C-alpha positions as CSV (number, residue, x, y, z in Angstrom):
1,X,-18.1,201.1,-90.7
2,X,-19.0,197.5,-90.1
3,X,-19.5,196.0,-86.7
4,X,-19.8,192.3,-86.3
5,X,-20.2,190.3,-83.1
6,X,-19.3,186.6,-82.8
7,X,-19.5,184.3,-79.8
8,X,-16.6,182.0,-79.5
9,X,-16.7,178.4,-78.3
10,X,-15.7,179.5,-74.8
11,X,-18.8,181.9,-74.6
12,X,-16.7,185.1,-75.0
13,X,-18.3,187.6,-77.3
14,X,-15.8,188.9,-79.9
15,X,-16.7,192.3,-81.3
16,X,-14.9,193.2,-84.6
17,X,-15.0,196.7,-85.9
18,X,-13.8,197.0,-89.4
19,X,-13.1,200.5,-90.8
20,X,-12.5,200.7,-94.6
21,X,-9.5,202.7,-95.7
22,X,-10.1,206.5,-96.2
23,X,-8.8,206.4,-99.8
24,X,-11.4,203.7,-100.6
25,X,-14.2,206.2,-99.7
26,X,-12.7,209.1,-101.6
27,X,-13.4,208.3,-105.2
28,X,-12.3,210.9,-107.8
C-alpha cells in the first residue's frame, strides 16, 4: 500500500491511498 500526501495551492492536504490489485500481488 502506498500513501502519498500532497498540499494543494489552497493549502488543503490531499491524502491519496493507492492499493495495488490483489491479482498483481498473487504471482503463480
